[in-house]
C-alpha positions as CSV (number, residue, x, y, z in Angstrom):
1,X,65.6,111.3,42.3
2,X,65.4,110.9,38.7
3,X,65.7,107.3,37.6
4,X,68.4,108.1,35.0
5,X,70.5,107.5,37.8
6,X,69.4,103.7,39.1
7,X,70.9,100.8,37.7
8,X,70.3,97.7,37.9
9,X,72.1,95.8,40.5
10,X,74.1,93.1,38.4
11,X,75.2,96.0,35.8
12,X,78.9,96.8,36.0
13,X,80.1,100.5,35.4
14,X,81.8,100.8,32.1
15,X,85.8,100.9,31.6
16,X,86.5,105.2,30.9
17,X,87.6,106.0,27.9
18,X,90.7,107.5,27.2
19,X,90.2,110.7,25.0
20,X,92.0,110.4,21.8
21,X,94.9,112.5,21.9
22,X,96.6,111.0,24.9
23,X,95.5,107.2,23.9
24,X,97.3,107.8,20.4
25,X,100.6,109.2,22.6
26,X,100.4,106.3,24.4
27,X,101.1,103.8,21.3
28,X,103.9,106.0,19.9
29,X,105.3,106.4,23.1
30,X,105.5,102.5,23.7
31,X,107.1,102.0,19.9
32,X,109.9,105.3,20.7
33,X,110.4,103.4,24.3
34,X,110.6,99.7,22.2
35,X,113.0,101.2,19.4
36,X,115.0,102.9,21.8
37,X,115.6,100.3,24.4
38,X,116.3,97.8,21.0
39,X,118.7,100.2,19.5
40,X,120.1,100.9,22.8
41,X,120.6,97.2,23.5
42,X,122.1,96.7,19.9
43,X,124.8,99.0,20.7
44,X,125.6,97.4,23.8
45,X,125.7,93.9,22.4
46,X,125.4,93.4,18.6
47,X,124.7,96.5,17.0
48,X,123.6,94.4,13.9
49,X,120.4,93.4,16.2
50,X,118.5,96.5,16.1
51,X,114.9,95.9,15.2
52,X,114.7,98.7,13.1
53,X,117.3,98.5,10.6
54,X,116.6,94.6,10.4
55,X,113.4,95.2,9.3
56,X,115.3,97.8,7.0
57,X,117.3,95.3,5.8
58,X,114.8,93.1,5.2
59,X,112.8,95.4,3.1
60,X,116.2,95.8,0.9
61,X,116.7,92.4,1.0
62,X,112.9,91.6,-0.5
63,X,112.5,94.5,-2.4
64,X,111.8,93.3,-6.4
65,X,114.8,94.9,-8.5
66,X,112.3,97.4,-10.1
67,X,111.1,98.7,-6.8
68,X,115.4,98.9,-6.0
69,X,116.1,100.6,-9.4
70,X,113.4,103.6,-9.1
71,X,114.7,104.4,-5.7
72,X,117.9,104.6,-6.6
73,X,117.4,106.6,-9.7
74,X,114.7,108.6,-7.7
75,X,116.0,109.3,-4.5
76,X,120.0,109.1,-5.4
77,X,122.1,108.6,-1.5
78,X,119.6,109.9,0.4
79,X,117.4,106.2,-1.0
80,X,118.4,105.1,3.2
81,X,117.3,108.1,4.7
82,X,114.2,107.9,2.6
83,X,113.6,104.3,3.3
84,X,113.9,104.4,7.9
85,X,111.5,107.5,7.4
86,X,108.9,105.9,5.7
87,X,109.2,102.8,7.6
88,X,109.3,105.2,10.8
89,X,105.8,106.6,9.1
90,X,104.4,103.2,9.1
91,X,105.5,102.4,12.5
92,X,104.0,105.0,14.1
93,X,100.6,105.3,12.6
94,X,100.3,101.8,13.5
95,X,100.8,102.5,16.6
96,X,98.8,105.6,16.9
97,X,96.2,103.0,15.7
98,X,96.6,101.0,18.2
99,X,96.8,103.7,20.7
100,X,93.2,104.7,19.2
101,X,91.8,101.1,19.5
102,X,92.6,100.7,23.2
103,X,91.0,103.6,24.8
104,X,89.0,101.4,26.9
105,X,90.8,97.9,27.1
106,X,94.7,97.2,26.5
107,X,94.2,94.3,24.4
108,X,94.1,95.3,21.0
109,X,97.2,97.8,21.8
110,X,98.7,95.0,23.3
111,X,98.5,93.0,20.3
112,X,99.4,95.2,18.0
113,X,102.8,95.8,19.9
114,X,103.6,92.0,20.2
115,X,102.9,91.5,16.7
116,X,105.2,94.1,15.6
117,X,108.0,93.0,18.1
118,X,107.6,89.6,16.6
119,X,108.0,91.3,12.9
120,X,111.3,93.0,14.7
121,X,112.5,89.5,16.4
122,X,111.8,87.6,12.9
123,X,113.7,90.4,11.2
124,X,117.1,89.8,13.1
125,X,116.5,86.2,13.5
126,X,116.2,85.4,9.7
127,X,119.5,88.4,8.9
128,X,122.3,86.8,6.9
129,X,124.5,87.2,9.7
130,X,122.7,85.5,12.9
131,X,124.0,84.8,16.0
132,X,121.8,83.6,19.6
133,X,124.0,87.1,21.2
134,X,121.6,88.8,18.3
135,X,118.4,88.1,20.1
136,X,118.6,90.4,22.8
137,X,117.9,93.3,21.4
138,X,114.8,92.4,19.8
139,X,113.8,90.7,23.0
140,X,114.2,93.7,25.3
141,X,112.4,95.9,21.9
142,X,109.4,93.6,22.7
143,X,108.7,93.9,26.2
144,X,109.9,97.2,27.0
145,X,107.0,98.0,24.1
146,X,104.1,95.3,25.9
147,X,105.2,97.1,29.7
148,X,105.5,100.6,28.4
149,X,101.7,100.3,26.5
150,X,99.7,98.9,29.6
151,X,101.4,100.9,32.4
152,X,100.6,103.9,30.1
153,X,97.5,102.6,29.6
154,X,96.4,101.6,33.3
155,X,97.8,105.4,34.0
156,X,95.6,106.8,32.0
157,X,92.6,104.8,32.2
158,X,92.7,105.6,36.2
159,X,93.7,109.5,35.7
160,X,90.6,110.0,33.3
161,X,88.1,108.4,35.6
162,X,84.7,110.6,36.4
163,X,85.9,112.6,39.7
164,X,84.6,110.9,42.6
165,X,85.3,107.3,41.1
166,X,88.6,107.8,42.2
167,X,90.8,109.3,44.9
168,X,93.6,109.0,43.2
169,X,92.8,111.0,39.9
170,X,94.3,114.0,40.6
171,X,98.3,111.9,41.4
172,X,97.3,109.4,38.7
173,X,97.8,112.3,35.8
174,X,101.4,113.6,37.0
175,X,101.9,109.6,37.3
176,X,101.3,109.8,33.2
177,X,103.3,112.8,32.8
178,X,106.2,110.7,34.7
179,X,105.9,108.0,32.9
180,X,105.4,109.3,29.4
181,X,108.6,111.6,30.6
182,X,111.1,107.9,31.3
183,X,109.0,106.2,27.8
184,X,110.9,109.6,26.3
185,X,114.0,109.3,27.8
186,X,114.3,105.3,27.0
187,X,113.5,106.1,23.3
188,X,116.6,109.1,23.4
189,X,118.4,107.2,25.6
190,X,118.4,104.1,22.6
191,X,118.3,107.2,19.5
192,X,122.2,107.6,20.9
193,X,123.5,104.3,21.4
194,X,125.5,104.7,18.6
195,X,127.7,107.0,19.7
196,X,129.1,103.8,21.5
197,X,130.4,101.8,19.3
198,X,131.3,104.9,16.7
199,X,133.7,106.3,19.4
200,X,136.1,103.2,19.2
201,X,135.7,102.5,15.4
202,X,136.6,106.6,15.4
203,X,139.8,105.9,17.8
204,X,140.8,102.9,16.0
205,X,141.0,105.1,12.6
206,X,143.1,107.7,14.1
207,X,145.5,104.9,14.9
208,X,145.3,103.9,11.7
209,X,145.6,107.0,9.7
210,X,148.7,108.0,12.2
211,X,150.6,104.6,10.8
212,X,150.1,105.3,7.6
213,X,151.8,108.8,7.9
214,X,155.1,107.5,8.7
215,X,157.3,106.3,5.4
216,X,155.9,102.9,5.4
217,X,154.9,101.9,1.7
218,X,156.6,100.1,-0.2
219,X,155.5,101.6,-3.4
220,X,153.9,104.8,-3.9
221,X,151.4,106.2,-6.3
222,X,153.0,108.3,-9.2
223,X,152.3,112.6,-8.2
224,X,149.4,113.5,-10.3
225,X,150.3,115.8,-13.1
226,X,149.2,119.6,-13.5
227,X,147.6,118.7,-16.7
228,X,145.6,116.0,-15.4
229,X,141.6,117.9,-15.3
230,X,140.3,120.5,-16.5
231,X,138.0,121.8,-12.7
232,X,138.2,125.7,-13.9
233,X,136.2,124.1,-17.5
234,X,133.6,122.4,-15.2
235,X,135.3,119.2,-14.8
236,X,135.6,117.2,-11.1
237,X,139.5,117.8,-9.8
238,X,140.9,114.4,-10.7
239,X,141.5,112.8,-7.0
240,X,137.5,113.0,-5.6
241,X,137.8,113.8,-1.9
242,X,136.8,110.9,0.9
243,X,133.9,113.0,1.6
244,X,132.2,113.3,-2.2
245,X,133.3,109.7,-3.4
246,X,130.0,108.0,-3.9
247,X,128.8,105.5,-2.4
248,X,126.1,102.7,-2.6
249,X,125.6,100.4,-0.7
250,X,123.0,97.9,1.2
251,X,124.2,99.1,4.3
252,X,121.5,101.0,6.8
253,X,123.9,101.1,9.2
254,X,127.3,101.4,8.8
255,X,129.2,98.6,10.6
256,X,131.3,99.7,13.3
257,X,134.0,97.1,13.8
258,X,137.9,98.1,15.1
259,X,140.6,97.3,13.2
260,X,141.9,95.5,16.3
261,X,139.3,93.3,15.6
262,X,139.3,92.8,12.5
263,X,140.1,89.3,10.7
264,X,139.9,88.2,7.2
265,X,139.1,84.4,6.7
266,X,140.9,83.0,3.5
267,X,139.4,79.7,2.6
268,X,137.4,77.0,0.2
269,X,139.1,76.1,-2.9
270,X,142.8,76.3,-2.1
271,X,145.6,74.7,-0.6
272,X,147.2,76.9,2.3
273,X,143.8,78.4,4.3
274,X,144.9,81.0,6.6
275,X,143.1,83.5,8.5
276,X,144.5,87.2,8.8
277,X,144.6,89.6,11.6
278,X,144.8,93.7,10.9
279,X,147.9,93.4,12.1
280,X,149.3,90.8,9.6
281,X,148.2,93.1,6.9
282,X,150.0,96.0,8.4
283,X,152.9,93.3,8.4
284,X,152.9,92.8,4.6
285,X,154.2,95.2,1.5
286,X,151.4,98.0,1.3
287,X,151.5,99.6,-2.1
288,X,149.8,102.9,-2.8
289,X,147.3,102.7,-6.3
290,X,145.4,105.2,-7.9
291,X,141.6,104.3,-9.1
292,X,138.8,105.4,-10.4
293,X,136.1,103.1,-9.5
294,X,132.6,103.1,-11.1
295,X,129.1,101.4,-10.2
296,X,126.4,99.7,-12.2
297,X,123.8,101.7,-11.6
298,X,125.7,104.4,-12.9
299,X,123.5,106.0,-15.6
300,X,125.0,107.2,-19.0
301,X,126.2,110.7,-18.6
302,X,126.0,110.1,-14.4
303,X,128.0,110.7,-12.2
304,X,128.4,107.8,-9.6
305,X,131.7,107.5,-10.3
306,X,134.5,109.0,-8.3
307,X,139.0,108.1,-7.6
308,X,141.0,108.3,-4.9
309,X,144.5,107.1,-4.0
310,X,143.7,103.7,-2.3
311,X,146.6,101.7,0.1
312,X,146.3,98.7,0.8
313,X,148.2,94.9,0.6
314,X,148.0,93.2,-3.3
315,X,145.1,91.1,-3.5
316,X,147.3,88.8,-5.8
317,X,149.9,87.8,-3.6
318,X,147.9,86.8,-0.8
319,X,145.6,84.1,-3.5
320,X,149.0,83.1,-4.9
321,X,149.9,82.6,-1.5
322,X,147.0,80.9,-0.6
323,X,147.1,78.4,-3.7
324,X,143.6,78.5,-5.7
325,X,143.0,75.5,-6.8
326,X,141.8,74.9,-10.8
327,X,138.4,75.4,-11.3
328,X,137.8,77.9,-8.6
329,X,136.3,80.2,-11.2
330,X,135.5,83.3,-8.7
331,X,136.4,84.4,-5.3
332,X,133.5,84.9,-3.1
333,X,134.1,87.7,-0.1
334,X,131.5,88.2,2.3
335,X,130.7,91.2,4.4
336,X,130.4,91.4,8.5
337,X,127.2,92.5,7.5
338,X,125.8,89.4,5.1
339,X,126.6,91.4,1.8
340,X,128.0,89.1,-0.3
341,X,129.5,88.6,-4.3
342,X,132.0,86.7,-6.4
343,X,135.3,88.2,-8.6
344,X,136.4,86.2,-11.4
345,X,139.4,84.4,-10.2
346,X,141.2,85.2,-13.2
347,X,140.6,88.9,-13.3
348,X,142.1,89.1,-9.7
349,X,145.0,86.9,-10.0
350,X,146.2,88.6,-13.1
351,X,149.4,90.4,-13.2
352,X,149.5,93.9,-13.2
353,X,145.7,94.3,-12.5
354,X,146.5,95.6,-9.0
355,X,143.4,94.6,-7.1
356,X,143.9,95.2,-3.0
357,X,143.2,94.9,0.1
358,X,142.6,98.4,0.8
359,X,143.3,100.0,4.0
360,X,143.6,103.4,3.3
361,X,142.2,106.2,1.0
362,X,143.2,109.6,0.1
363,X,146.0,110.1,3.1
364,X,144.1,108.2,6.1
365,X,142.3,105.3,7.0
366,X,139.0,104.5,5.3
367,X,136.5,106.0,6.2
368,X,134.0,103.9,8.1
369,X,131.3,104.0,5.2
370,X,134.2,103.2,2.6
371,X,134.9,100.3,4.2
372,X,136.4,100.5,7.0
373,X,139.3,98.3,8.1
374,X,139.3,96.9,5.3
375,X,137.7,96.5,1.7
376,X,138.3,95.7,-2.0
377,X,139.4,97.8,-4.7
378,X,139.2,95.9,-8.1
379,X,140.8,98.5,-10.9
380,X,138.4,97.3,-14.4
381,X,135.2,96.2,-12.6
382,X,132.1,97.4,-11.5
383,X,131.7,98.0,-7.5
384,X,128.9,95.2,-7.2
385,X,131.4,92.5,-8.2
386,X,135.0,93.6,-6.8
387,X,134.7,95.9,-4.3
388,X,133.5,94.7,-1.0
389,X,133.7,97.3,2.2
390,X,133.9,95.6,5.1
391,X,134.7,92.4,3.7
392,X,136.2,89.6,6.3
393,X,135.3,86.4,4.0
394,X,137.1,85.0,1.3
395,X,135.9,82.0,-0.5
396,X,137.5,80.1,-3.5
397,X,134.5,79.3,-5.1
398,X,132.5,78.7,-8.8
399,X,129.9,81.0,-9.6
400,X,127.9,78.1,-9.9
401,X,127.9,77.1,-6.4
402,X,127.9,80.7,-5.0
403,X,126.0,83.1,-6.5
404,X,126.4,87.1,-5.6
405,X,124.1,89.3,-3.9
406,X,123.3,91.1,-6.8
407,X,123.6,88.1,-9.5
408,X,120.6,86.8,-7.9
409,X,118.5,89.4,-8.6
410,X,119.2,89.3,-12.2
411,X,122.6,91.3,-12.8
412,X,125.2,89.9,-14.6
413,X,127.5,87.5,-12.8
414,X,130.9,89.1,-14.4
415,X,130.8,93.0,-15.2
416,X,133.7,94.6,-17.1
417,X,133.5,98.3,-16.6
418,X,132.0,99.6,-20.2
419,X,133.6,103.0,-22.3
420,X,131.9,105.7,-21.3
421,X,132.5,109.4,-21.9
422,X,130.3,112.0,-19.2
423,X,129.2,115.7,-20.8
424,X,130.5,118.2,-17.4
425,X,130.2,121.7,-19.2
426,X,127.7,123.4,-20.1
427,X,125.4,121.8,-17.9
428,X,121.8,120.7,-19.1
429,X,119.5,123.3,-19.9
430,X,122.1,125.8,-18.9
431,X,122.5,129.0,-20.8
432,X,126.3,130.3,-22.1
433,X,127.2,133.2,-24.1
434,X,126.8,132.9,-27.6
435,X,130.1,132.2,-29.6
436,X,133.3,130.6,-28.5
437,X,132.1,127.6,-26.0
438,X,133.5,125.4,-24.1
439,X,132.3,121.6,-24.0
440,X,134.4,119.7,-20.9
441,X,133.9,116.5,-19.9
442,X,135.1,113.0,-17.7
443,X,135.8,109.7,-20.0
444,X,137.4,105.7,-18.7
445,X,137.3,102.8,-19.5
446,X,139.4,100.7,-16.8
447,X,141.7,99.1,-17.2
448,X,142.8,99.7,-20.5
449,X,142.1,103.4,-20.4
450,X,141.3,106.2,-22.8
451,X,143.0,107.5,-25.8
452,X,140.2,108.9,-27.8
453,X,136.9,111.2,-27.0
454,X,135.1,112.9,-30.0
455,X,132.4,115.6,-29.5
456,X,129.7,116.9,-31.9
457,X,127.2,119.4,-31.8
458,X,123.7,119.7,-33.5
459,X,124.7,116.4,-34.9
460,X,127.6,117.7,-37.1
461,X,130.9,115.7,-37.6
462,X,133.0,114.7,-34.8
463,X,135.9,116.3,-34.0
464,X,138.9,115.2,-31.6
465,X,138.5,116.4,-27.9
466,X,142.1,117.9,-26.4
467,X,142.4,115.4,-23.8
468,X,143.7,115.7,-20.1
469,X,147.5,114.1,-19.2
470,X,147.1,110.2,-18.8
471,X,147.5,109.0,-15.0
472,X,147.2,105.7,-15.7
473,X,144.6,102.9,-17.9
474,X,143.1,102.2,-14.2
475,X,141.2,105.9,-14.1
476,X,139.7,108.6,-15.8
477,X,140.6,111.0,-18.5
478,X,138.8,114.9,-18.8
479,X,138.8,116.2,-22.2
480,X,137.8,119.4,-24.1
481,X,136.8,120.8,-26.9
482,X,135.5,124.1,-28.6
483,X,133.3,125.1,-30.4
484,X,132.3,128.5,-31.9
485,X,128.5,129.2,-32.0
486,X,125.3,131.2,-32.7
487,X,122.8,132.2,-31.0
488,X,120.1,129.4,-30.4
489,X,119.9,125.6,-29.2
490,X,121.9,123.2,-29.1
491,X,123.1,119.5,-28.8
492,X,126.4,118.3,-27.9
493,X,127.1,114.4,-27.8
494,X,130.6,112.9,-27.0
495,X,131.6,109.2,-27.3
496,X,134.9,107.9,-26.3
497,X,137.5,105.1,-27.3
498,X,140.1,102.7,-25.0
499,X,143.3,101.9,-25.8
500,X,142.3,98.5,-27.4
501,X,140.7,101.2,-30.4
502,X,137.2,100.1,-29.0
503,X,134.3,103.0,-29.1
504,X,131.9,103.2,-26.9
505,X,128.3,102.0,-28.6
506,X,125.4,104.2,-29.6
507,X,123.5,102.0,-28.5
508,X,121.6,103.1,-25.4
509,X,120.8,100.1,-23.0
510,X,120.0,100.4,-18.7
511,X,122.0,99.5,-16.1
512,X,120.6,96.0,-15.6
513,X,122.1,93.7,-16.0
514,X,126.0,94.7,-16.9
515,X,125.9,98.7,-17.2
516,X,124.7,101.4,-19.1
517,X,125.4,102.3,-22.5
518,X,124.5,104.9,-24.7
519,X,126.1,108.5,-26.3
520,X,125.9,111.3,-23.9
521,X,123.8,114.0,-24.8
522,X,123.4,117.6,-23.4
523,X,121.0,120.1,-24.5
524,X,121.3,123.8,-23.7
525,X,120.6,127.9,-25.2
526,X,123.6,130.2,-26.3
527,X,122.5,133.6,-26.0
């Protein structure tokens, strides 16, 4: 007998090592099952408590301002999917490494799973909106991750023992397959959990849309005249479809709130605090107003500006009814997901300003991503201080006592929209036929409106553009101008003048802290 096969009586055989491939799969399946169960339980108990989304929200809240602006500028409306994908990739890499580190013993992997679970629990626990039932989802995710990892690891160890050491080796391989399939099923079930709450919201939206279709409005917006836009020349249509309306917010998950479950608390420095239900809103006079909304992150010449017909209740009337006290210089509003901002009280109480608690948009209930069931719309202010979506709380207070979300991050607390012109055609670096060239674009200066747009070519003299028919000071206005151009490269610039006679400044500034400024310029070629 060879001495190589002789072991000392005290030496114990080493635990078999799981091959690298299955070890990686175990770690990733445990992660997927944990996230799936967490998302499923969140969908059943408290949608905002999904650990995966809570971690993403935490990243957003604590990201430095330069990183936030970089993400918006680089990825645009895809910034949220990119963030979630990044978190998923990093989590998967950690889970795979945990599996590799646990080829013989599960201890390392279990510690990693536990740490990830505690991080998810902390993200939920320190969220702006938190209740005891929010703990259910992260606790379920943590328990699932530990159970799936330890269970699959035990099965894999048994399945990969050398032949003859465990007569159950064959069956345990089948058990590994069954266990892995179960983990995949948990992950898939959780991924589809969003439909549990979306179905109720969709039904609620259909009922609100049907209600708005009746002759119930106390005031309708004037019709849009045929000459209000030049889409045939390259400008947008005057009204932006709900699908194309820009969306900028910090919500990784669109809140799922039915109209029947919505309430708004109006309180703080007021004489008559009250709480409204959605039915209370419907019982009030509903008005329709055409409003152009603008994002403060919009760069010079950017497209983060849109126009819609909004239906809702006059916000000034509500605040007058509440009796806002002297000294309350802002109305702090909070979303159902905990986002918050402040709006200058003097603007909201200004006669004729036209602020709304909106419930409808372009002939239907607000889309979920645009604030269903209720949002704020205030003409003349950038959205980050005036357009709270999914609004559930309004408090009369002061800027000093309650700074807004973006104000805490370096943005101005008061943010009137700046006068801007944009060149829509020709597009940058386009090639157009030489000869008569039509330049067209859009300008806005809410709430005073646009009275004049000037255009110049290649640094030459300014000339007045032809303006579209004005709808109101609260909306954008299109313009066009014609030039006879020789072949070659050309640069066109534009500038707008508002209803008070103030012309937009040439001085170029970044969006932060209170909106970009400067004259837009487009380079193109005539051939």
